C-alpha positions as CSV (number, residue, x, y, z in Angstrom):
1,M,-24.7,-20.6,20.3
2,D,-25.8,-24.1,20.3
3,I,-26.7,-25.8,17.0
4,E,-29.7,-27.4,18.4
5,M,-31.0,-23.6,19.5
6,L,-30.1,-22.6,16.1
7,Y,-32.0,-25.3,14.4
8,L,-35.1,-24.8,16.6
9,Q,-35.0,-21.1,16.2
10,Y,-34.4,-20.9,12.3
11,V,-35.5,-24.4,10.9
12,N,-38.9,-23.2,9.4
13,D,-37.4,-20.0,8.0
14,I,-34.5,-21.8,6.2
15,Y,-36.7,-24.6,5.0
16,R,-39.2,-22.1,3.4
17,Y,-36.4,-20.1,1.9
18,I,-34.8,-23.2,0.4
19,Y,-38.3,-24.5,-0.7
20,S,-39.0,-21.1,-2.3
21,L,-35.6,-22.0,-4.6
22,C,-36.1,-25.5,-5.4
23,K,-39.8,-26.1,-5.1
24,N,-39.5,-29.7,-3.9
25,K,-40.1,-30.8,-0.5
26,A,-37.7,-33.7,-0.4
27,I,-34.8,-31.7,-1.7
28,A,-35.6,-28.5,0.4
29,E,-35.4,-31.0,3.3
30,D,-32.1,-32.4,2.3
31,L,-30.8,-29.1,1.7
32,M,-31.8,-27.9,4.9
33,Q,-30.1,-30.7,6.6
34,D,-27.1,-29.9,4.8
35,T,-27.2,-26.2,5.6
36,F,-27.4,-26.9,9.2
37,Y,-24.7,-29.4,8.9
38,K,-22.4,-26.8,7.3
39,A,-23.4,-24.4,10.0
40,H,-22.4,-26.6,12.7
41,I,-19.0,-27.3,11.2
42,A,-18.2,-23.7,10.7
43,L,-19.5,-22.8,14.1
44,L,-16.9,-25.1,15.6
45,S,-14.0,-23.2,14.7
46,N,-15.9,-19.5,13.9
47,E,-17.8,-17.1,15.8
48,I,-20.6,-15.7,14.0
49,R,-22.1,-12.6,15.0
50,D,-25.1,-11.9,12.8
51,I,-26.3,-15.5,12.5
52,K,-29.7,-15.3,10.8
53,P,-28.4,-13.7,7.6
54,W,-25.4,-15.9,7.7
55,L,-27.7,-19.0,7.8
56,F,-29.4,-17.7,5.0
57,K,-26.1,-17.3,2.9
58,V,-25.2,-20.8,3.8
59,A,-28.6,-22.1,2.7
60,Y,-28.1,-20.1,-0.7
61,Y,-24.8,-21.5,-1.3
62,T,-26.1,-25.1,-0.4
63,F,-28.7,-24.9,-2.9
64,I,-26.1,-23.3,-5.7
65,D,-23.9,-26.3,-4.9
66,Y,-26.9,-28.8,-5.4
67,I,-28.0,-26.9,-8.8
68,R,-24.5,-27.1,-10.1
69,K,-24.1,-30.8,-9.2
70,E,-27.7,-32.0,-10.4
71,N,-28.4,-29.1,-12.9
72,H,-32.1,-29.4,-12.5
73,T,-34.9,-28.9,-10.2
74,Q,-38.4,-30.6,-10.0
75,P,-41.5,-28.5,-9.1
76,S,-43.9,-29.6,-6.4
77,N,-46.6,-28.3,-4.8
78,N,-46.3,-29.8,-1.3
79,I,-45.1,-27.8,1.6
80,K,-44.3,-29.3,4.9
81,T,-44.0,-27.1,7.9
82,Q,-43.0,-28.0,11.5
83,T,-45.4,-26.1,13.6
84,I,-47.9,-26.5,16.4
85,D,-50.8,-24.6,14.9
86,T,-54.1,-26.1,14.5
87,P,-54.7,-28.2,11.1
88,E,-56.8,-25.4,9.7
89,T,-54.2,-22.6,10.3
90,V,-51.5,-24.9,8.8
91,V,-53.5,-25.4,5.5
92,L,-54.2,-21.6,5.1
93,E,-50.7,-20.9,5.6
94,E,-49.3,-23.4,3.1
95,E,-52.1,-22.1,0.5
96,S,-51.1,-18.4,1.0
97,Y,-47.5,-19.5,0.9
98,R,-48.0,-21.4,-2.4
99,A,-49.9,-18.4,-3.8
100,L,-47.0,-16.1,-2.9
101,L,-44.4,-18.4,-4.6
102,K,-46.6,-18.6,-7.6
103,L,-46.6,-15.0,-8.0
104,L,-42.9,-14.6,-7.2
105,D,-42.1,-17.1,-9.9
106,Q,-43.1,-14.5,-12.4
107,L,-40.3,-12.1,-11.3
108,S,-36.7,-12.3,-12.3
109,P,-34.5,-14.5,-10.0
110,Y,-32.9,-11.5,-8.4
111,E,-36.2,-9.7,-7.9
112,K,-37.5,-12.7,-6.2
113,Q,-34.6,-13.5,-4.0
114,A,-34.6,-9.8,-2.8
115,I,-38.2,-10.0,-1.9
116,M,-38.0,-13.4,-0.1
117,L,-35.0,-12.2,1.9
118,C,-36.1,-8.6,2.8
119,D,-39.8,-8.9,2.8
120,V,-40.5,-12.5,3.8
121,H,-37.7,-13.5,5.9
122,E,-37.0,-9.9,7.3
123,C,-33.2,-9.5,6.2
124,T,-31.8,-6.2,6.2
125,Y,-30.8,-4.6,2.7
126,E,-27.3,-5.1,3.7
127,Q,-27.7,-8.6,4.7
128,A,-29.5,-9.5,1.6
129,A,-26.9,-7.9,-0.4
130,N,-24.2,-10.1,1.6
131,I,-26.3,-13.2,1.1
132,L,-26.8,-12.8,-2.7
133,D,-23.2,-11.3,-3.3
134,L,-24.4,-8.2,-4.8
135,K,-23.9,-4.7,-4.3
136,L,-26.4,-2.9,-2.1
137,N,-27.8,-0.5,-4.7
138,T,-28.4,-3.5,-6.8
139,V,-30.4,-5.3,-4.2
140,K,-32.4,-2.2,-3.6
141,S,-33.2,-1.9,-7.5
142,H,-34.1,-5.4,-7.8
143,L,-36.3,-5.1,-4.7
144,L,-38.0,-2.0,-6.0
145,R,-38.7,-3.6,-9.5
146,G,-39.9,-6.6,-7.8
147,R,-42.2,-4.8,-5.3
148,K,-43.6,-2.9,-8.1
149,K,-44.4,-6.3,-10.5
150,M,-45.8,-8.0,-7.3
151,R,-48.3,-5.1,-6.8
152,L,-49.4,-5.3,-10.5
153,L,-49.7,-9.0,-10.1
154,L,-51.6,-8.9,-6.9
155,T,-53.7,-6.5,-8.5
156,K,-54.6,-8.7,-11.5
157,E,-55.3,-11.5,-9.0
158,E,-57.8,-9.3,-7.2
159,T,-59.7,-8.3,-10.2
160,K,-59.6,-11.9,-11.5
161,N,-61.0,-13.2,-8.5
162,G,-63.3,-10.5,-7.2
């Protein structure tokens, strides 16, 4: 598959996933570019069948490499998406996504990753287990616990706002 087509098809998903990990616009953009660079290099010599989860795995390990090198993250509230939607739609999506990230930050890292991969980015349980390098049942457990906690958090938010 052509890297330009891959980029156009998955750039927003990969960017949002990386942003959910680092919460910094500039770092997310850099890591997204690194992800697609690494993907391009790997695709020159390998044929990947299930491309979307593979890209998420490349993005995840690109982030892990960054953390190991830098050993820090800087939170930010700015999200930049590449869409052709109206400005109003973009603002609403960004606010919703920020609210989701705020709630997800209250979960354990693995619960957050399981929800981001399975529920937000529509990966299968097997794909998420492969990306996170965990056993399938472990991912399912994290997902179950994370969803329960999210329901409680959402209920608290609704009662607080309503």
